[in-house]
C-alpha positions in Angstrom: 0.0 0.0 0.0 1.2 3.6 -0.7 1.2 5.4 2.6 1.2 8.7 0.7 -2.2 8.0 -0.7 -2.8 9.8 -4.0 0.9 10.5 -4.9 3.3 8.9 -7.2 5.6 6.5 -5.4 8.8 6.4 -7.4 10.6 7.6 -10.5 9.4 4.6 -12.5 5.7 5.3 -11.7 6.3 8.9 -12.5 7.6 8.0 -15.9 4.7 5.7 -16.6 2.1 8.3 -15.5 3.6 11.3 -17.3 4.2 9.3 -20.5 1.0 7.3 -20.7 -0.5 10.1 -22.7 2.1 9.7 -25.4 1.3 6.0 -26.0 0.3 5.0 -29.5 1.4 8.4 -30.9 -0.8 10.7 -28.8 1.0 14.1 -28.5 2.2 15.4 -25.2 1.6 19.0 -24.1 5.2 19.8 -23.2 4.4 22.8 -20.9 1.9 20.8 -18.9 4.2 17.8 -18.8 7.1 19.8 -17.4 4.8 21.3 -14.8 3.6 17.9 -13.7 7.2 16.6 -13.7 8.3 19.5 -11.5 5.5 19.0 -9.0 5.8 15.2 -8.9 9.6 15.2 -8.6 9.2 17.6 -5.6 6.8 15.1 -4.1 9.1 12.1 -4.7 12.2 13.7 -3.3 10.5 15.8 -0.7 9.0 12.8 1.1 5.6 12.1 2.5 5.3 15.4 4.3 5.5 17.4 1.1 3.1 15.1 -0.5 0.5 15.5 2.3 0.8 19.2 2.2 0.2 19.5 -1.5 -2.4 16.7 -1.9 -5.6 17.9 -3.6 -8.2 18.5 -0.9 -10.8 16.7 -3.0 -8.8 13.4 -2.4 -9.7 13.6 1.3 -9.3 10.1 2.8 -9.4 8.3 -0.5 -6.8 5.8 -1.4 -5.8 2.9 -3.7 -4.4 -0.5 -2.9 -3.2 -3.0 -5.6 -3.7 -6.6 -4.4 -3.6 -10.0 -6.2 -4.7 -8.6 -9.6 -7.3 -6.3 -8.2 -7.2 -2.5 -7.6 -9.1 -1.6 -4.4 -10.1 2.0 -4.2 -11.7 3.7 -1.2 -13.8 6.8 -2.2 -15.8 9.1 0.1 -17.6 12.5 0.1 -19.9 14.4 -2.2 -20.7 13.0 -5.7 -18.2 15.2 -7.4 -15.5 14.4 -4.8 -16.1 10.7 -5.2 -15.8 11.1 -8.9 -12.6 13.1 -8.7 -11.1 10.5 -6.4 -12.1 7.7 -8.8 -10.7 9.5 -11.8 -7.4 10.4 -10.0 -6.7 7.0 -8.5 -7.7 5.0 -11.5 -6.5 7.4 -14.3 -4.1 4.9 -16.0 -6.8 2.1 -15.9 -9.5 4.4 -17.2 -7.3 5.7 -20.0 -6.4 2.1 -21.0 -10.1 1.0 -20.9 -11.3 3.9 -23.0 -8.6 3.2 -25.6 -9.5 -0.5 -25.6 -13.2 0.1 -26.0 -12.7 2.6 -28.8 -10.7 0.0 -30.7 -12.8 -3.1 -29.8 -16.3 -1.7 -30.4 -15.2 -0.3 -33.7 -14.0 -3.7 -34.7 -16.8 -5.8 -33.3 -19.8 -3.6 -33.9 -18.7 -1.5 -36.9 -19.5 1.7 -34.9 -16.7 4.1 -34.0 -16.3 5.8 -30.6 -17.9 9.0 -32.0 -21.1 7.0 -32.5 -21.0 5.8 -28.9 -20.3 9.3 -27.6 -23.2 10.7 -29.6 -25.6 8.0 -28.4 -24.5 8.4 -24.8 -24.9 12.2 -24.9 -28.3 12.0 -26.6 -29.9 8.9 -24.8 -28.2 8.7 -21.4 -26.9 12.1 -20.3 -30.3 13.9 -20.1 -31.8 11.0 -18.1 -29.1 10.9 -15.4 -30.0 12.4 -12.0 -27.8 15.3 -11.0 -25.7 13.5 -8.4 -24.6 10.9 -11.0 -23.9 13.7 -13.5 -21.7 15.3 -10.9 -19.9 12.0 -10.1 -19.2 11.3 -13.8 -18.0 14.9 -14.3 -15.8 14.4 -11.3 -14.3 11.2 -12.8 -13.4 13.2 -15.9 -11.9 16.0 -13.8 -9.8 13.5 -11.8 -8.6 11.8 -14.9 -7.6 15.1 -16.5 -5.9 16.2 -13.3 -3.8 13.0 -13.3 -3.3 12.8 -17.1 -3.6 16.4 -18.3 -2.8 15.5 -21.9 -5.8 13.1 -22.3 -8.8 14.7 -23.9 -11.6 12.7 -22.3 -14.7 14.2 -20.8 -18.0 13.3 -19.1 -19.5 11.9 -22.3 -16.6 9.4 -22.7 -17.2 8.3 -19.1 -21.0 8.0 -19.7 -20.4 6.0 -22.9 -18.1 3.5 -21.1 -20.6 3.1 -18.3 -23.3 2.3 -20.8 -21.3 0.4 -23.5 -23.2 -2.9 -23.0 -26.6 -1.2 -23.3 -25.4 0.6 -26.4 -23.4 -2.1 -28.2 -25.7 -5.1 -27.4 -29.2 -3.5 -27.1 -29.3 -0.2 -28.8 -27.3 -1.1 -31.9 -29.3 -4.3 -32.5 -32.5 -2.4 -32.0 -31.4 0.1 -34.7 -30.8 -2.9 -37.0 -34.2 -4.3 -36.1 -35.8 -1.0 -37.2 -34.0 -1.0 -40.5 -34.6 -4.7 -41.3 -37.0 -7.0 -39.5 -35.1 -9.8 -37.7 -31.7 -8.1 -37.8 -31.8 -7.5 -34.1 -32.4 -11.1 -33.1 -30.2 -13.0 -30.7 -27.8 -10.2 -30.0 -28.2 -9.9 -26.3 -25.3 -11.6 -24.5 -25.6 -14.5 -22.2 -22.9 -13.7 -19.7 -22.1 -15.0 -16.2 -23.0 -17.8 -13.7 -24.5 -16.9 -10.3 -26.4 -18.2 -7.3 -28.0 -17.0 -4.1 -29.3 -19.3 -1.4 -30.8 -19.1 2.1 -32.6 -21.1 4.8 -32.2 -24.9 4.7 -29.8 -24.7 1.7 -27.0 -22.9 3.6 -24.7 -24.0 6.4 -25.9 -21.5 8.9 -29.4 -20.8 7.4 -28.3 -17.3 6.3 -27.7 -15.9 2.8 -24.8 -17.0 0.6 -24.2 -15.4 -2.8 -21.7 -16.0 -5.6 -21.1 -14.9 -9.1 -18.5 -15.3 -11.9 -18.3 -12.9 -14.7 -18.3 -14.0 -18.3 -17.2 -11.6 -21.0 -14.7 -11.2 -23.8 -11.2 -11.5 -22.3 -10.1 -8.3 -23.9 -12.7 -6.6 -21.7 -12.8 -8.9 -18.7 -9.1 -8.8 -17.9 -9.7 -5.1 -17.2 -12.7 -5.8 -14.9 -10.5 -5.8 -11.8 -11.6 -2.8 -9.7 -13.1 -3.1 -6.2 -14.9 0.1 -5.3 -15.6 1.0 -1.7 -17.8 4.0 -1.8 -18.8 6.1 1.3 -21.2 8.6 -0.2 -22.4 11.8 1.6 -26.0 10.5 1.0 -27.3 6.9 1.0 -25.7 3.6 1.8 -22.0 2.7 1.7 -21.3 0.4 -1.2 -18.7 -2.4 -1.8 -18.7 -3.8 -5.4 -16.5 -4.9 -8.2 -16.4 -2.7 -11.3 -14.6 -1.6 -14.5 -12.4 1.5 -14.4 -14.6 4.6 -14.7 -17.8 2.9 -13.7 -20.2 4.4 -11.3 -21.9 1.0 -11.0 -20.6 -2.6 -10.8 -21.5 -3.6 -14.4 -21.2 -7.3 -13.9 -23.1 -6.6 -10.7 -21.8 -8.0 -7.4 -22.8 -5.5 -4.8 -23.2 -5.2 -1.0 -24.5 -2.1 0.7 -24.6 -0.8 4.2 -28.4 -1.4 4.5 -27.9 -5.1 4.3 -28.9 -5.5 0.6 -26.8 -7.6 -1.7 -27.4 -8.4 -5.3 -25.9 -10.0 -8.4 -27.3 -11.0 -11.9 -26.9 -12.8 -15.1 -27.9 -11.5 -18.4 -31.0 -12.9 -20.2 -29.8 -14.6 -23.4 -31.5 -13.7 -26.7 -33.5 -10.8 -25.2 -35.0 -8.4 -27.7 -36.0 -4.8 -26.9 -34.7 -1.3 -26.1 -36.5 1.9 -25.3 -34.5 5.0 -26.2 -36.3 7.3 -23.9 -35.9 5.1 -20.7 -33.4 5.5 -17.9 -30.1 3.7 -18.5 -29.6 0.5 -16.6 -26.2 1.6 -15.2 -27.8 4.5 -13.3 -30.7 2.4 -11.9 -28.2 -0.2 -10.8 -26.0 2.4 -9.0 -29.1 4.1 -7.5 -30.3 0.7 -6.1 -26.9 0.0 -4.6 -26.8 3.4 -2.9 -30.5 3.8 -1.8 -32.2 0.4 -1.6 -32.9 -0.7 2.0 -35.2 -3.6 1.1 -35.9 -6.0 -1.7 -39.0 -3.9 -2.5 -36.8 -0.8 -2.8 -34.5 -2.7 -5.2 -37.4 -3.8 -7.4 -38.9 -0.3 -7.4 -35.7 1.4 -8.4 -34.7 -1.1 -11.1 -38.1 -1.1 -12.8 -38.7 2.6 -12.8 -38.6 4.0 -16.3 -36.7 0.9 -17.5 -35.1 1.2 -20.9 -34.6 -2.5 -21.5 -30.8 -2.2 -21.8 -28.8 -4.9 -20.1 -31.8 -7.1 -19.4 -30.9 -9.3 -16.5 -32.2 -11.9 -14.0 -31.4 -10.1 -10.8 -30.7 -12.2 -7.6 -31.3 -10.1 -4.5 -31.0 -10.7 -0.8 -31.9 -8.8 2.4 -29.7 -9.6 5.4 -32.3 -8.1 7.8 -35.1 -10.6 6.8 -33.0 -13.4 5.4 -35.2 -13.3 2.2 -33.9 -13.7 -1.3 -35.6 -12.8 -4.6 -35.3 -13.1 -8.3 -36.4 -10.3 -10.6 -36.6 -11.1 -14.3 -36.4 -7.6 -15.7 -37.8 -7.0 -19.2 -39.6 -4.2 -20.8 -43.0 -5.8 -20.9 -42.7 -8.4 -18.2 -41.0 -8.1 -14.8 -41.9 -11.3 -12.8 -40.5 -11.7 -9.3 -39.9 -14.8 -7.2 -39.2 -14.6 -3.4 -38.4 -17.0 -0.6 -36.8 -17.4 2.8 -35.9 -21.0 2.3 -34.5 -21.9 -1.1 -32.2 -20.8 -3.9 -32.1 -19.0 -7.2 -29.5 -19.5 -9.9 -28.6 -17.7 -13.0 -26.8 -18.8 -16.2 -28.6 -16.6 -18.7 -31.8 -18.4 -19.1 -35.2 -16.7 -18.8 -37.9 -18.6 -16.8 -41.3 -17.0 -17.1 -43.2 -18.4 -20.1 -44.8 -15.2 -21.0 -41.5 -13.3 -20.7 -39.9 -15.9 -23.0 -42.6 -15.7 -25.6 -43.0 -11.9 -25.7 -39.4 -10.6 -25.2 -36.9 -13.2 -26.4 -36.1 -15.6 -29.2 -34.9 -18.1 -26.6 -35.9 -21.8 -27.2 -36.5 -23.4 -23.8 -36.7 -26.8 -25.4 -33.1 -26.8 -26.8 -31.4 -28.4 -23.9 -28.0 -28.3 -25.7 -27.6 -24.6 -25.1 -24.9 -23.6 -22.7 -27.4 -21.6 -20.6 -29.5 -24.7 -19.9 -26.6 -27.1 -19.5 -25.2 -24.7 -16.8 -28.7 -24.4 -15.3 -28.8 -28.2 -14.9 -25.4 -28.2 -13.3 -26.4 -25.4 -10.9 -29.5 -27.3 -9.8 -27.5 -30.5 -9.1 -24.9 -28.6 -7.1 -27.6 -26.9 -5.0 -29.3 -30.1 -4.2 -26.0 -32.1 -3.6 -24.8 -29.4 -1.2 -28.2 -28.6 0.5 -27.5 -27.5 4.1 -23.8 -27.1 3.4 -23.5 -24.1 1.2 -21.0 -21.5 2.6 -18.2 -19.3 1.2 -15.9 -22.2 0.5 -18.5 -24.2 -1.4 -19.4 -21.0 -3.3 -15.8 -20.7 -4.5 -15.9 -24.3 -5.7 -19.2 -23.7 -7.5 -17.7 -20.7 -9.4 -14.7 -22.8 -10.4 -16.8 -25.8 -11.5 -15.7 -27.6 -14.6 -18.3 -30.4 -15.0 -20.1 -30.3 -18.3 -23.7 -31.4 -17.4 -24.4 -32.4 -21.0 -21.9 -35.3 -20.7 -21.5 -35.6 -16.9 -17.7 -35.4 -17.4 -15.1 -32.8 -16.6 -14.8 -30.2 -19.3 -13.3 -26.8 -20.2 -15.7 -25.2 -22.6 -18.9 -23.1 -22.9 -21.0 -25.6 -20.9 -19.2 -25.3 -17.6 -20.0 -22.8 -14.8 -16.4 -21.6 -15.1 -16.5 -20.9 -18.8 -13.7 -21.4 -21.3 -15.1 -20.6 -24.7 -11.5 -20.2 -26.0 -11.2 -24.0 -25.6 -14.5 -24.8 -27.3 -14.5 -25.9 -30.9 -18.2 -25.2 -31.2 -18.0 -21.7 -29.6 -21.2 -20.5 -28.0 -23.8 -19.8 -30.6 -26.4 -18.3 -28.3 -23.8 -15.7 -27.4 -22.9 -15.2 -31.0 -19.4 -16.3 -30.0 -17.4 -18.2 -32.7 -15.4 -21.4 -32.2 -12.5 -20.8 -29.8 -13.7 -17.2 -29.1 -11.4 -15.5 -26.5 -14.1 -15.2 -23.8 -15.5 -16.9 -20.7 -15.2 -16.5 -17.0 -12.8 -13.7 -16.0 -13.2 -13.4 -12.2 -15.3 -14.7 -9.3 -16.9 -13.3 -6.1 -18.5 -14.9 -3.1 -20.0 -13.5 0.1 -22.1 -14.7 3.1 -24.4 -12.9 5.5 -21.7 -13.0 8.1 -19.3 -11.3 5.7 -21.7 -9.0 4.0 -22.9 -7.4 7.2 -19.4 -6.1 7.6 -19.1 -5.2 3.9 -16.7 -8.1 3.1 -16.4 -10.4 0.1 -14.1 -12.9 -1.4 -12.9 -12.2 -4.9 -10.6 -14.0 -7.4 -9.2 -12.2 -10.4 -8.8 -14.4 -13.5 -10.5 -17.8 -14.1 -12.0 -18.9 -10.8 -10.7 -22.4 -11.5 -7.1 -21.1 -11.3 -6.2 -21.6 -15.0 -4.2 -18.8 -16.7 -5.1 -17.3 -20.1 -1.9 -16.5 -22.0 -2.4 -14.3 -25.0 0.7 -15.0 -27.1 0.3 -18.8 -27.3 -3.4 -18.5 -27.7 -3.1 -16.1 -30.7 -0.4 -18.3 -32.2 -2.8 -21.2 -32.1 -5.8 -19.1 -33.2 -4.5 -16.4 -35.6 -8.1 -15.6 -36.7 -8.2 -13.5 -33.5 -5.0 -11.6 -34.2 -7.0 -8.5 -34.7 -7.4 -8.3 -30.9 -3.6 -8.6 -30.3 -3.2 -4.8 -29.7 -5.2 -5.0 -26.5 -5.5 -8.7 -25.6 -3.2 -9.5 -22.8 -2.4 -12.3 -20.3 -5.1 -13.0 -17.7 -3.4 -14.7 -14.8 -5.4 -16.5 -12.2 -4.7 -14.9 -8.8 -5.6 -16.3 -5.4 -9.0 -15.7 -3.7 -8.6 -12.5 -1.7 -10.8 -11.1 1.1 -11.9 -7.4 0.5 -13.7 -5.2 2.9 -14.9 -1.6 3.2 -12.3 0.2 5.3 -10.7 3.6 5.9 
C-alpha cells in the first residue's frame, strides 16, 4: 500500500504516468508535462510530508491498494468528490479502458467511438440524476488532473458506463428497425451466479456467488473493487470496471444489508430509447435500496430494457432472497426465505420468453440450460452445506452437465469458450472465441454485514489465459492482439470496506 495516498511512489511510476498520454502516438503537451514533472519530482524527493501538504483537498481520505490482480479504491464524500477521487486514483486504468473500448467496439460492432459518444450524450446524459452527472463529471476531472494530456470528458465516461446497453441492445435495436429480424439473438448470455438461504446454507443465512463471463479483452480489465462512502445513501462495496459508477457485472453489497448480483438474459429483444439507463438504476439501487421492494422499485422505474438481467437479490435483515426477471413488458418476481435462485442466462417466465426473447427453452444443448442443470444439481447435492468455500468451488466448477464429465468449454460454470470448438452460438461467439469467465466473487451474510467479500481475479478455476500462445494457435483473432493481454489467475482474496 502507498502510505502517501494519491501521490506517485517512485521515478518509474512517475515516468509511466507522465508518458502514458504519449502512448500510441498521442501528442504530449510539453508545458503541462514539465509542470507535472516538477510538482511530482518535488513530491518524490521531498518525502511524505511534502506530499500530504500538496495533496488535492478533494482526495480527502481516499486511497488505492493493488492486491492480487485487483485494484481496491476507497472513495468518500460528495458525488463530485467521489468522482474526482475515482478519476485520479484509476486514471491509467480508465485511459487504458477507453482506448480498448474505442478499438474493440469499432472492430466488433462497426460503430466508432464517435457513434457511442453521440448516443450516450443523446440517450443517457439527459436521463441521469444530477448526483450521477456530478460524479461522472468528477471522474473526468480527476482523470484530466492526473493525465492532463488526455482529452476525455464526461461523455466518454458516460459511454463507457453504458457500453453494454449501447453495443448489445441499442445497436441491434437500430438494425431491427431497419430490417426485421436483424436484431435477433444479439443480447449476450454472460455469467453464472447463485443466491441461497434457509435450509440450503450451512448457517441458514444468505450466501451469494457470481463469476463474470465476458470477452477476455474486456474482462481482464474488470478488476476494480470500489468501496464508496457517499455523503447520502448507503455505503457500497462492489466490483467494477475502471470509470464505472456502477458494478457492471453486478456483485454488490450495501450498508443497509442489501446484496445483489445478476446474469444477463440470453437472446432478449428490446430497447426503449427514452428510458433511464440500466447503469444509473443499478447504481441508485446500490446506494439507496434498503429492502428487496426498494430494489425492485428502483430497477423497474422507467426501465429502458438495456442490459436485461435476471437479478438475484438478498436482504440480510429478513434473510429473504428474490429473483427479478427484468424485461420491458414483463417483470416477474420470485421470493423465498428457504431456497435458492441460480442464473446462467436463461429466462424462466413463459410469458416473458414468448414476448421478449427468441430463446428456445426446449433446446437443452444450449450452454445456458446445460449450466442451469449443473447449478440445480450442485444446489441439491450441497443442501445444508453451502458456505463461502463451497461457493468458491461452484464458481470454479468444470463439469459439463451435458456429458457428466469434466470439461473446459462453454458448458461449464467456469466458462472457457477459448477452448471450445463449437463456440457459444447463443452468445454469437465463434469457435474458440477468446471469452469466458474472468473473475469470481462470493459472500455470506456474516461477511456482507461487515461489507466483506471474497474475490478472485482471473479464471475462478485457477487456469491462466496467456495471449501469445493463444493467438499463435488461433490467428483468426490476431485482430485483438493490440489490447488482448495475459489474464493470470490470482488467489482468492478477502476485501472489505475500510478507511
